[in-house]
VEXNULUM-111518 format. One record per residue (C-alpha): x, y, z; residue in one letter. Coordinates in Angstrom, 3 decimals. Each point is the difference from the previous one (the first is absolute). Example, Ala and Ser with C-alpha at 12.3 -4.5 7.8 and 13.67 -1.06 7.14 Angstrom:
         px         py         pz   residuo
     12.300     -4.500      7.800         A
      1.370      3.440     -0.660         S
//
This chain:
         px         py         pz   residuo
    168.074    187.457     87.697         M
     -2.585      0.271      2.780         T
     -3.315     -1.815     -0.573         P
     -3.215      2.007      0.023         N
     -2.228     -1.728      2.593         H
     -3.077      1.881     -1.232         S
     -0.086     -2.216     -3.159         G
      0.693      2.903     -2.357         E
      2.782     -0.075     -2.514         L
      2.110      3.060     -0.235         G
      3.414      1.234     -0.787         G
      2.279     -2.292     -1.890         E
     -2.317     -3.059      0.062         I
     -2.948      1.912     -1.455         G
      2.145      1.504     -2.714         A
      1.527     -3.408     -0.824         A
     -3.449     -1.583     -0.198         L
     -1.242      2.648     -2.393         L
      3.087     -0.415     -2.101         D
     -0.561     -3.807     -0.237         V
     -3.687      0.371     -0.829         L
      0.619      2.500     -2.759         F
      3.074     -1.572     -1.510         T
     -0.138     -3.761      0.603         Q
     -3.546     -1.105      0.861         A
     -1.637     -2.063     -2.802         P
     -3.419      1.482      0.745         V
     -0.873      3.217     -1.785         A
     -0.605      2.895      2.378         L
     -1.442      3.397     -0.853         L
     -0.403      2.911      2.406         I
     -2.865      2.301     -1.048         V
     -1.010      3.358      1.432         D
     -3.493      1.055      0.936         T
     -0.547      1.082     -3.588         A
      0.591     -3.616     -1.059         L
      3.211      0.833     -1.863         R
      3.135     -2.130      0.304         V
      2.717      1.626      2.131         E
      2.432     -2.870      0.210         R
      0.333     -3.562     -1.328         V
      2.421     -2.826      0.531         N
      2.098     -1.597     -2.684         T
     -2.329     -3.050     -0.266         A
     -2.783      2.316     -1.185         S
      1.923      1.047     -3.042         G
      0.911     -3.563     -0.930         G
     -3.584     -1.188      0.435         M
     -1.491      2.596     -2.282         H
      2.793      0.318     -2.506         G
      0.492      3.688      0.824         A
      2.748      2.013      1.717         T
     -0.316      0.891      3.647         V
      0.238      3.678     -0.827         E
     -2.719     -0.363     -2.637         G
     -2.514     -1.249      2.590         L
      0.480      2.833      2.477         V
     -2.680      2.658     -0.334         G
     -2.480     -2.207     -1.833         Q
     -3.466     -0.752      1.372         P
      0.129     -3.342      1.758         V
     -2.463     -1.637     -2.405         A
      2.112      1.022     -2.990         E
      3.201     -1.055      1.706         A
     -1.166     -3.585      0.295         I
     -1.796      0.122     -3.406         N
     -3.256     -1.196      1.554         A
     -2.613     -1.184     -2.465         T
     -2.654      1.722      2.097         H
      1.743      3.058      1.487         P
     -3.113      1.422      1.676         E
     -0.223     -3.103      2.191         G
      3.599      0.319      1.131         V
     -0.405      3.672      0.851         E
     -3.152     -0.683      1.971         A
      1.743     -2.753      1.955         M
      3.029      2.150      0.953         V
     -2.188      2.994      0.865         R
     -2.144     -2.178      2.284         A
      3.132     -1.082      1.876         V
      1.118      3.624      0.372         L
     -3.413      0.956      1.349         N
     -0.656     -2.887      2.355         T
      3.412     -1.354      0.875         G
     -1.247     -3.528     -0.595         V
      2.665     -1.814     -2.027         P
     -0.715     -2.114     -3.054         V
      1.637     -3.394     -0.379         F
      0.521     -2.133     -3.125         D
     -2.489      1.763     -2.258         R
      0.256     -1.388     -3.551         L
      0.431      2.764     -2.600         V
      0.437     -0.626     -3.743         P
      2.578      2.097     -1.821         G
      2.202      0.177     -3.075         R
      3.771      0.490      0.462         P
      1.589      2.703     -2.112         T
      2.310     -2.626     -1.522         A
     -2.970     -2.272     -0.915         E
     -2.924      2.215     -0.891         P
     -1.850     -2.842     -1.756         D
      0.207     -2.350      2.947         T
     -2.176      0.332      3.072         E
      1.598     -0.841      3.336         H
     -1.590     -0.434      3.403         V
      1.476      1.745      3.032         Y
     -0.587     -0.594      3.680         S
     -0.303      3.530      1.416         V
      0.179      0.963      3.689         S
     -0.378      3.590      1.275         V
      0.968      1.483      3.396         F
     -0.452      3.568      1.254         R
      2.993      2.068      1.072         L
     -0.378      2.552      2.828         Q
      2.321      1.905      2.331         D
      0.181     -0.068      3.757         G
     -2.782      2.581      0.266         D
     -2.353     -2.119     -2.168         G
      0.224      2.185     -3.056         D
     -0.402     -1.992     -3.240         V
      3.145      0.121     -2.112         L
     -0.980     -2.382     -2.791         G
     -0.062     -3.723     -0.580         A
      2.265     -2.925     -0.822         V
     -1.100     -2.220     -2.880         V
      1.569     -3.434     -0.401         S
     -0.390     -2.056     -3.187         L
      0.786     -3.625     -0.733         I
     -0.426     -1.448     -3.511         D
     -2.168     -3.084      0.580         V
     -0.928     -0.574     -3.620         T
      1.461     -3.508     -0.140         E
     -1.558     -0.879      3.357         R
     -3.461      1.131     -1.144         E
      0.325     -1.703     -3.365         Q
      0.988     -3.220      1.766         G
     -2.964      0.303      2.342         Q
     -2.292      0.650     -2.962         A
      1.321     -3.070     -1.754         R
     -0.491     -1.980      3.220         G
     -3.584      1.228      0.194         A
     -0.591     -1.212     -3.561         V
      1.456     -3.400      0.915         R
     -2.274     -0.231      3.057         D
     -3.027      0.986     -2.051         A
      0.880     -2.655     -2.578         A
      0.207     -2.727      2.630         R
     -3.366      1.028      1.429         K
     -1.949      0.604     -3.200         K
      1.407     -2.106     -2.815         I
     -1.175     -3.580      0.049         G
     -3.116      0.395      2.102         S
     -2.034     -1.270     -2.950         S
      0.365     -3.177     -2.036         L
     -1.030      1.827     -3.162         D
      2.605      0.794     -2.666         V
     -1.492      3.369     -0.973         I
     -0.513      1.132      3.573         T
      3.564     -0.925      0.950         T
      1.365      2.149     -2.833         C
     -2.187      2.914      1.048         R
      1.256     -0.326      3.547         Q
      3.549      0.549     -1.309         L
     -0.968      3.210     -1.799         T
     -1.929      1.201      3.059         D
      3.119     -0.461      2.125         V
      2.300      1.721     -2.522         A
     -2.150      3.058     -0.771         V
      0.564      2.689      1.235         P
      2.519     -0.960      2.705         D
      2.563     -1.489     -2.387         F
     -0.970      1.114     -3.490         A
     -2.387      2.352     -1.730         D
     -1.229     -2.784     -2.261         T
      0.192     -3.797      0.119         A
     -1.244     -2.697     -2.293         M
      0.180     -3.791     -0.139         V
     -0.178     -2.257     -3.065         D
     -0.416     -3.756      0.531         V
      0.444     -2.744     -2.531         L
     -3.385     -0.899     -1.426         D
      0.580     -3.688      0.669         T
      0.710      0.776      3.697         V
     -3.219      1.974      0.383         V
     -1.880     -3.135     -1.045         R
      1.812     -2.010      2.685         G
      2.461     -1.885     -2.208         N
      3.646     -0.638      0.810         E
      2.307      2.990     -0.677         P
      2.844     -0.576     -2.464         P
      3.613     -0.024      1.028         L
      2.067      3.018     -0.929         G
      1.490      1.546     -1.945         P
     -2.916      1.287     -2.107         L
      0.238      1.791     -3.320         F
     -2.653      2.554      0.931         G
     -2.397     -0.955     -2.766         D
     -2.115     -2.177      2.297         E
     -3.593      1.287      0.449         P
     -0.353      1.938      3.234         M
     -3.167      1.290      1.619         Q
     -0.159      3.427      1.683         R
     -1.210     -1.063      3.447         T
      0.562      3.171      2.055         A
      0.585      3.705     -0.540         F
      0.026      2.900      2.463         K
      1.186      3.567     -0.480         S
      0.055      3.085      2.176         A
      0.655      2.071     -3.148         T
     -1.485      0.278     -3.448         D
      2.121     -2.754     -1.569         L
     -2.268     -1.589     -2.602         A
     -0.350     -3.752     -0.357         Q
      1.275     -1.236     -3.296         V
     -1.787     -3.289      0.640         Y
     -3.222     -0.188      2.005         A
     -0.519     -2.382      2.861         L
     -0.690     -3.457     -1.319         G
      1.628      0.687     -3.392         D
      2.550     -2.512     -1.294         T
      3.143      1.317     -1.713         S
      3.677     -0.675     -0.642         K
      3.081      2.054      0.767         F
      1.878      1.250     -3.105         P
      3.687     -0.838     -0.288         Y
      2.366      1.414      1.100         P
     -1.239      1.801      3.123         T
      0.864     -0.154      3.707         P
     -3.027     -2.300      0.387         Y
      1.317     -2.593     -2.401         T
      3.473      0.294      1.467         Q
     -1.299     -0.638      3.519         S
     -2.013     -2.956     -1.212         L
      3.144     -1.323     -1.648         N
      2.487      0.253      2.865         D
     -2.634     -0.013      2.790         L
      1.582      3.065      1.658         E
     -1.699      3.270      1.027         P
      1.058      3.153     -1.816         R
      0.150      3.662      0.963         L
     -0.411      2.282     -3.025         I
      0.352      3.778     -0.191         T
     -2.118      1.600     -2.699         L
      1.007      3.117     -1.865         D
      0.062      1.287     -3.570         E
      2.925     -2.297     -0.817         T
     -1.766     -3.241      0.979         T
      0.178     -2.085     -3.156         S
     -2.021     -3.105      0.838         W
     -3.265      1.941      0.022         L
      0.076     -0.152     -3.811         A
     -0.554     -3.771      0.190         A
     -3.225      0.562      1.961         D
     -1.395      3.280     -1.357         P
     -3.459     -0.178      1.691         E
      1.443     -0.638      3.449         R
      2.755      2.543     -0.614         G
     -2.494      2.714     -0.930         R
     -2.036     -0.660      3.162         A
      3.126      0.156      2.189         L
      1.178      3.262     -1.551         R
     -3.408      1.656      0.253         E
     -0.209     -0.938      3.704         A
      3.475      1.376      0.673         G
      1.420     -3.291      1.251         V
      3.680      0.478      0.865         H
      0.800     -3.341      1.572         G
     -1.294     -3.537     -0.013         M
      0.750     -3.446      1.345         I
     -1.076     -3.219     -1.684         V
      0.181     -3.173      2.066         A
     -0.809     -3.509     -1.234         P
     -2.392     -1.970      2.217         V
      1.971     -3.232      0.329         V
     -0.262     -3.000      2.273         L
      2.626     -2.774     -0.059         R
      0.969      0.935     -3.553         G
     -3.591     -0.038     -1.290         A
     -1.289      3.275     -1.423         V
     -3.490      1.068      1.051         L
      0.040      3.561     -1.294         G
      1.660      3.415      0.323         I
     -0.585      3.088      2.148         A
      0.728      3.616     -0.922         G
      0.449      2.975      2.365         F
      0.129      3.585     -1.284         Y
      0.775      3.451      1.445         R
     -1.132      3.208     -1.647         S
     -1.312      2.634      2.429         T
      2.267     -1.173      2.787         R
      3.309      1.715     -0.743         P
      2.265     -2.422      1.861         A
      1.390     -2.600     -2.385         P
      0.051     -3.692      0.728         F
      3.138     -1.155      1.745         T
      1.915     -3.243      0.272         A
     -1.775     -0.692      3.279         D
     -3.338      0.531     -1.759         D
      1.086     -2.573     -2.601         L
      0.611     -2.500      2.784         V
     -3.422      0.760      1.491         L
     -1.706     -0.443     -3.375         A
      1.653     -3.391     -0.400         G
     -1.177     -0.996      3.501         E
     -3.588      1.101     -0.754         L
      0.027     -1.981     -3.247         A
      1.433     -3.095      1.721         A
     -2.555      0.146      2.821         F
     -2.813      0.520     -2.493         T
      1.264     -2.987     -1.970         A
     -0.476     -2.297      2.974         V
     -3.525      1.309      0.664         C
     -0.818     -0.026     -3.716         L
      1.076     -3.615     -0.335         D
     -2.189     -0.930      2.979         N
     -2.906      1.745     -1.673         A
      0.800     -1.731     -3.300         R
      0.021     -3.409      1.640         R
     -3.261      0.760      1.721         F
     -1.494      1.186     -3.287         T
      1.060     -3.207     -1.688         R
     -1.369     -2.200      2.777         E
     -3.178      2.065      0.161         H
     -0.430     -0.313     -3.773         T
      0.491     -3.745      0.171         I
     -2.472     -0.248      2.900         A
     -2.609      2.045     -1.858         L
      0.479     -2.063     -3.151         T
     -0.352     -3.195      2.019         L
     -3.053      1.338      1.799         Q
     -1.585      1.146     -3.251         R
      0.333     -3.507     -1.450         H
     -1.370     -1.577      3.175         L
     -3.112      2.195      0.030         L
     -3.007     -0.470     -2.292         P
      0.475      1.772     -3.303         Q
     -3.714      0.702     -0.318         G
     -3.392     -1.294      1.150         H
     -2.000     -2.379     -2.160         A
     -3.638      0.764     -0.494         S
     -1.921     -0.952      3.150         Q
     -3.698     -0.732      0.180         G
     -0.121      0.800      3.709         A
      1.464      3.497     -0.216         A
      1.776      2.532     -2.153         E
      3.571      0.366      1.315         V
      2.724      2.630     -0.532         V
      3.156      0.682      1.950         H
      2.734      2.587      0.620         F
      3.519     -0.899      1.086         H
      2.760      2.530      0.687         R
      3.327     -1.571      0.997         P
      2.003      1.679      2.736         G
      3.346     -0.324      1.730         E
     -1.716     -2.660      2.111         V
     -1.619     -2.408     -2.474         S
     -1.422     -3.256      1.296         G
     -3.676      0.526     -0.744         G
     -2.422     -2.112     -1.990         W
     -3.549      0.125     -1.306         F
     -2.113     -2.576     -1.801         D
     -3.491     -0.829     -1.205         A
     -0.393     -3.809      0.075         I
     -2.913     -1.766     -1.692         P
     -1.540     -2.606      2.290         L
     -2.449     -2.796     -0.524         S
     -3.719      0.668     -0.516         S
      0.627      3.415     -1.660         A
      1.412      1.420      3.252         R
      2.934      2.401      0.163         L
      2.833      0.475      2.536         A
      1.721      3.372      0.421         L
      3.215      0.450      1.930         T
      2.484      2.749      0.786         V
      3.029     -0.344      2.258         G
      3.670      0.752      0.549         D
      3.092     -1.548      1.426         V
      2.185      1.874      2.491         A
      3.404      0.925     -1.421         G
      1.397      1.203     -3.270         R
      1.963     -1.112     -2.991         G
      0.303     -3.377     -1.695         I
     -0.724     -1.972      3.181         H
     -3.312      1.771      0.551         A
     -0.951     -0.495     -3.655         A
      0.765     -3.716      0.013         T
     -1.857     -0.512      3.305         T
     -2.936      1.906     -1.458         M
      0.036     -2.412     -3.000         G
     -0.023     -2.978      2.364         Q
     -2.938      1.338      1.982         L
     -2.004      0.915     -3.066         R
      0.529     -3.507     -1.368         A
     -1.052     -1.430      3.358         A
     -3.160      2.164     -0.017         I
     -0.946     -1.249     -3.460         N
      0.578     -3.589      1.062         A
     -2.035      0.428      3.157         L
     -2.755      1.844     -1.889         A
     -0.367     -3.066     -2.242         A
     -1.000     -1.954      3.130         L
     -3.063      2.306      0.404         D
      0.966      0.928      3.561         L
     -1.846      2.697      1.933         E
      2.026      3.239      0.333         P
      0.789     -0.474      3.683         D
      1.074     -3.610     -0.551         E
      2.106      0.997     -3.003         L
      1.837      2.603      2.081         L
      0.641     -2.612      2.676         A
      1.542     -2.337     -2.598         R
      1.965      2.899     -1.497         L
      1.280      0.845      3.486         N
      1.350     -3.553      0.226         D
      1.811      0.544     -3.295         T
      1.566      3.280      1.207         V
      1.077     -1.681      3.248         T
      1.633     -2.796     -1.952         R
      1.789      2.481     -2.299         L
      1.187      1.931      3.057         A
      1.422     -3.212      1.470         A
      1.869     -0.638     -3.247         E
      1.374      3.522      0.100         R
      1.225     -0.435      3.576         S
      1.920     -3.114     -1.089         A
      2.050      1.950     -2.546         L
      3.779      0.220      0.536         P
      1.164      2.444      2.649         L
      1.622      2.227     -2.602         A
     -3.252      0.420     -1.936         D
     -1.534      3.413      0.855         P
     -3.490     -1.419     -0.486         M
      0.415     -2.386      2.908         R
     -0.911      2.649      2.596         N
     -2.619      1.758     -2.095         E
     -3.486     -0.710      1.378         P
     -2.547     -1.290     -2.505         L
     -3.482      1.441      0.383         T
     -2.730      0.868     -2.462         A
     -3.397      1.682     -0.076         A
     -2.971     -0.997     -2.143         C
     -3.673      0.546     -0.703         T
     -1.941     -2.838     -1.629         Y
     -3.554      0.346     -1.312         V
     -2.354     -2.583     -1.534         V
     -3.039      1.232     -1.933         Y
     -2.892     -2.213     -1.207         D
     -1.938      1.555     -2.939         P
     -2.882     -2.461      0.349         T
     -1.020      1.470      3.345         T
      2.069      3.182      0.444         G
      1.633     -1.474      3.116         D
      3.447      1.354      0.831         C
      2.415     -1.340      2.620         T
      3.034      2.013      1.111         I
      2.967     -0.829      2.201         A
      3.074      2.144      0.804         C
      3.438     -0.758      1.362         A
      1.407      3.286      1.360         D
     -1.298      1.728     -3.109         H
     -2.461      2.860     -0.492         P
     -3.524     -1.206     -0.879         P
     -1.578      0.814     -3.354         P
     -2.008      3.127     -0.703         V
     -3.602     -0.783     -0.994         Y
     -1.883      2.327     -2.384         I
     -3.724     -0.694     -0.442         R
     -1.698      0.467     -3.378         P
     -1.665      3.212      1.267         N
      3.414      1.560      0.798         G
     -0.034     -0.391      3.786         T
      2.978     -1.735      1.481         S
      1.368     -1.589      3.126         E
      3.001     -1.791      1.397         N
     -1.224     -3.531      0.848         P
      0.584     -1.149      3.549         E
      2.595     -2.686     -0.744         V
      2.209     -1.250      2.881         P
      3.610      0.892     -0.754         R
      1.705     -3.266      0.911         G
      3.711     -0.528      0.788         P
      2.729      0.189     -2.574         S
      0.771     -3.116     -1.969         L
      2.949     -1.657      1.724         G
     -0.374      1.933      3.274         D
     -2.515     -1.867      2.150         E
     -2.232     -2.997     -0.064         H
     -3.185      1.754      0.971         E
     -3.034     -1.049     -2.082         P
     -1.102      2.260     -2.807         F
     -3.587      1.265     -0.104         A
     -2.148      0.665     -3.030         A
     -2.778      2.546     -0.664         A
     -3.032     -0.709     -2.201         H
     -1.905      2.447     -2.181         M
     -2.560     -0.113     -2.751         R
      0.775      2.296     -2.930         L
     -2.537      1.163     -2.576         P
      0.970      0.078     -3.670         A
      2.127      3.045     -0.850         G
      1.699      0.191      3.387         S
      3.688      0.956      0.032         I
      2.607     -1.620      2.202         L
      3.362      1.750      0.255         A
      2.907     -2.035      1.334         L
      3.234      1.928      0.681         Y
      3.107     -0.052      2.121         N
      1.483      2.358      2.585         D
      2.292      1.502     -2.619         G
     -3.001      1.411     -1.887         L
     -1.379      1.507      3.202         L
      3.356      1.614      0.774         K
     -0.031      1.504     -3.483         A
     -3.293      1.690      0.891         Y
      1.673      1.663      2.983         G
     -1.990      0.939      3.067         G
      0.650     -0.646      3.629         T
     -1.793     -3.328      0.385         S
     -1.136     -3.130     -1.788         L
     -3.612      1.133      0.315         E
      0.701      3.362     -1.686         T
      1.697     -1.651     -2.973         A
     -2.840     -2.535     -0.282         Q
     -2.553      2.798      0.005         D
      1.833      1.750     -2.833         R
      0.071     -3.216     -2.020         L
     -3.744     -0.508      0.618         R
     -0.757      3.541     -1.157         Q
      1.892     -0.525     -3.245         V
     -1.709     -3.313     -0.737         L
     -3.516      1.061      0.949         S
     -1.052      0.673     -3.610         H
     -1.591     -3.223     -1.230         P
     -1.038      1.663     -3.267         D
      3.646      0.054     -1.133         R
      1.720     -2.976     -1.585         S
      2.338     -2.092      2.092         L
      3.009      1.168     -2.051         N
     -0.949      3.616      0.641         E
     -0.395     -0.617      3.730         L
      3.391     -1.684      0.108         R
      1.633      2.956     -1.762         D
     -1.824      2.438      2.317         D
      1.374     -1.849      2.990         A
      3.541      0.159     -1.435         V
     -0.274      3.700     -0.868         Y
     -1.020      0.801      3.564         S
      3.171     -1.346      1.653         V
      2.848      2.281      0.988         Q
      2.770      0.409     -2.547         A
      3.134     -2.015      0.715         A
      2.644     -0.480     -2.743         P
      1.729     -2.858      1.836         R
     -2.499     -1.270      2.582         P
      1.249     -2.104      2.838         E
     -3.075     -2.165      0.306         D
     -1.696     -2.116     -2.636         E
     -3.615      0.855     -0.770         A
     -2.617     -2.520     -1.061         V
     -3.666      0.496     -0.819         L
     -2.389     -2.741     -1.209         L
     -3.531      1.034     -0.996         L
     -2.866     -2.398     -0.646         A
     -3.565      0.865     -1.078         R
     -2.273     -2.894      0.852         T
     -2.537     -1.735     -2.249         R
     -2.917     -2.282      0.877         I
     -0.861     -2.909     -2.266         L
     -3.544      0.105     -1.406         R
     -2.549     -2.520      1.228         E
     -0.052     -1.712     -3.390         D
      3.758     -0.643      0.277         Q
     -0.368     -2.190      3.104         V
     -2.292     -2.951      0.703         N
     -0.111     -2.191      3.080         T
     -1.835     -3.245      0.689         W
     -0.351     -2.023      3.194         T
      0.465     -3.714     -0.795         I
     -1.806     -2.575      2.186         P
      2.457     -2.665      1.228         P
     -1.315     -2.793     -2.221         H
      1.898     -1.692     -2.856         P
     -2.831      0.530     -2.483         E
      0.442      3.778      0.443         E
      3.296     -0.114     -1.866         V
     -1.839     -0.294     -3.362         A
     -2.269      2.920      0.874         R
      3.066      2.088      0.908         A
      1.533     -0.775     -3.414         R
     -3.210      0.991     -1.774         D
     -0.226      3.307      1.893         R
      3.600      0.840     -0.858         A
     -0.441     -0.767     -3.696         V
     -3.191      2.115     -0.208         R
      1.776      2.867      1.674         Q
      2.858     -0.199     -2.493         L
     -2.522      0.098     -2.831         E
     -1.495      3.184      1.501         D
      3.508      1.471      0.146         W
      0.800     -1.092     -3.536         N
      2.845     -2.138      1.254         L
     -0.923     -3.274     -1.636         T
      3.656     -0.527     -0.869         G
      0.649     -0.542      3.719         N
     -2.977     -2.329      0.452         A
      1.723     -3.398     -0.266         L
      2.925      0.846      2.323         A
     -2.304      1.698      2.492         T
     -2.397     -2.944      0.009         E
      2.837     -2.352      0.924         I
      1.443      2.389      2.642         I
     -3.439      0.474      1.643         V
     -0.581     -3.721     -0.039         S
      3.299     -0.809      1.721         E
     -0.065      2.767      2.585         L
     -3.665     -0.417      0.987         V
      0.480     -3.769      0.271         T
      3.018      0.478      2.317         N
     -1.888      2.480      2.130         A
     -3.011     -2.349      0.428         I
      2.144     -3.066      0.697         R
      2.795      1.460      2.152         H
     -1.244      3.408      1.159         G
     -2.863      1.187      2.131         G
     -3.204      1.930     -0.753         P
     -0.873      2.544     -1.033         P
      1.575     -0.455     -3.456         V
     -0.063      2.997     -2.326         Q
      0.850      0.464     -3.646         L
      0.888      3.476     -1.272         R
      0.897      1.190     -3.494         L
      1.599      3.408     -0.585         I
      0.498      1.579     -3.391         K
      2.698      2.694      0.125         D
      3.407     -0.008     -1.649         R
     -0.139     -3.775      0.426         F
     -2.723     -2.510      0.455         L
      0.165     -1.020      3.666         T
     -1.642     -3.148      1.324         C
     -0.186     -0.447      3.773         E
     -1.303     -2.810      2.153         V
     -0.215      0.600      3.745         S
     -0.787     -2.286      2.901         D
      0.239      0.041      3.794         A
      2.941     -2.399      0.355         S
      3.458      1.502      0.611         P
      1.635     -3.074     -1.556         A
      1.222      0.725     -3.526         A
      0.616     -2.560     -2.743         P
      3.474     -0.252     -1.441         H
      1.163     -0.697     -3.495         L
      1.036     -3.629     -0.585         R
      1.690     -1.664     -2.965         H
     -1.893     -3.251     -0.409         A
      1.704     -3.023     -1.452         R
     -1.231     -1.708     -3.137         T
     -2.111     -2.646      1.737         L
     -1.351      2.252      2.793         D
     -3.783      0.430     -0.106         E
     -0.050      3.352      1.831         S
      2.136      2.994      0.838         G
     -0.186      1.721     -3.370         R
     -2.645      2.629      0.711         G
      2.156      2.940      1.063         L
      2.610     -0.954     -2.551         F
     -2.633      0.399     -2.737         I
     -1.159      3.267      1.510         V
      3.529      1.343      0.049         A
      0.418     -0.890     -3.667         Q
     -3.213      1.718     -1.057         L
      0.403      3.153      2.086         A
      2.577      2.720     -0.494         Q
      0.322      0.314      3.794         Q
     -1.566     -1.679      2.988         W
      0.384      0.091      3.736         G
     -1.522     -0.190      3.466         T
     -1.172      2.898      2.138         R
     -0.763     -0.574      3.667         Y
     -2.754      1.969      1.747         T
     -1.419      0.116      3.486         S
     -2.815     -2.293     -1.116         S
      2.036     -2.522     -1.994         G
      1.786      0.097     -3.315         K
     -0.455      0.950     -3.659         T
      1.542     -1.844     -2.946         I
      0.269      2.347     -2.968         W
      1.094     -0.173     -3.619         T
      0.586      2.649     -2.688         E
     -0.370     -0.367     -3.755         Q
      0.643      2.596     -2.702         P
     -3.179      1.384     -1.575         L
     -1.065     -0.785     -3.533         S
      1.034      2.747     -2.490         P
     -2.304      3.002     -0.157         G
     -1.901     -0.858      3.161         S
      1.775      2.242      2.533         V
     -2.439      2.310      1.810         Q
      1.076      2.976      2.086         Q
     -1.256      0.359      3.571         P
     -1.684      3.124      1.247         M
//
């Protein structure tokens, strides 16, 4: 046999090649004429389509391969005949004659045939059944989507919805997930097997068809026995079920059975959501409009999806439990309400978030003054909540020392630094060891006797100030460093507020809830909402809440503390300057007693007379002029004695034979509270006594 150096096959080799292609090649080949009718086929074509070779000859090419969309096949072959440009690996769905109810996928390639003169003779069509390959790739795509989408949220409901989003429509026409009610609340899942009568909550449902929900999202129900659901919960294995008129278990669950029949469901898979033998729930996948039934490979995939979801669901459950504990702890560490304050009317709003380390407080101070504070700790979970409780306790303790806001923040910064050092000394395996500890805070002190207000901030937005006439502003308050970050000094701003002014303290989480592109934009929106002084403080708080953007599970915690200021009337405060002479002590006592008579507080006269006598005597003997006596009638009767000396007396416990040292001890016994407040001009010793019954007067 002489080789043909032109590269063309002829003679015996060409004939042998054609014989092999049409009798032994595993790839189906069809030769069609210019009218798109089959002229010749190989033996593989008949085996692929379940028809005889002779039966395919003469048929239109689209009918010969039983294409689902014949017009597309005809257009493809005709385009090759017209242009000569071949088509490679075009996927065409079709139904073999032997399996008319099953759709296959074919890889179709088309080449034009022409003679030596260039005349078109027809085309060669090759087909390869790639159904299994495509199904495998589709299952692989579902696996990839599951890895990317499921578990991106630490929310139980969202995790279940992510599973149904992955499954529909690429794997099933309908998918639903039911989770044990106890798991939804974050509790430990029970070990299998289960009987199926445990309450389950419908957490996710998605359908590309008209399959009706027997149970709405959020509903709690139980699975009747015996059904595939109860069987899977019993042996913890996924099940593939074919549904037809002979399916008997539907009688045990008539409502679900009726919905499945009406939707035309012909196949379903139920897969328990199990992790390390503990049952979290069960997932169901259904096919109705998609004709292809579930296969054994689909059953494996459903089990993999359920197993992967179980891991993510358990993570979400654990987070839910920890988050619930943290919120409960935080709720018990925050004030449960605000006692009536003479200095201001106070209301608050607190919305927990995924990050919850915020606090708020209204702290009564000496001399009828009031401290307001809002802040938050960086971090989340139980550690943030406990640290918040520590800082709130520290603020209350420091507030009792009557410190100025900037000095209080400096002391609080020392506390945060000390707590951070304790955290860094934790064992190496403790995850909190490397977590930085920082906090932000605003602290305000308001004096209702003068209207003076002092504000200091530590990396926290300043309050919004609403005047009684409805105009508003953002006070120029230096935004100092974060607590625990630096040792720069904190600065304070001073204002004088008329009666009826509104101060709004808030955190960054509230501003984020308002949206906008900047802090200033969110602050302006808050000011607009609050600039209605004719409305009650509760109404203004609700208006501020209604104006935020909706967020079912917000990431950031939101805090709002509103205070409407009051000014004490002139007849509620009286001040006297005491000359530094011992004989003035008696005159001071007389003035105090007469004032109590004017206030109808004669029941406090004896104790007040002794307190005034002791404090004025100490100021004249050990202090420096000028000495002042001030009485304030508010929620308590406050008695103050001020002098220019920074040295403060201290409480002593005199022995039986001692002739001195009992003055402050007596004062402490007579007063409900007492203390020392330092000022730039000296100090003030103050005491508080409860008022006589029926003598409480409200400030303006």
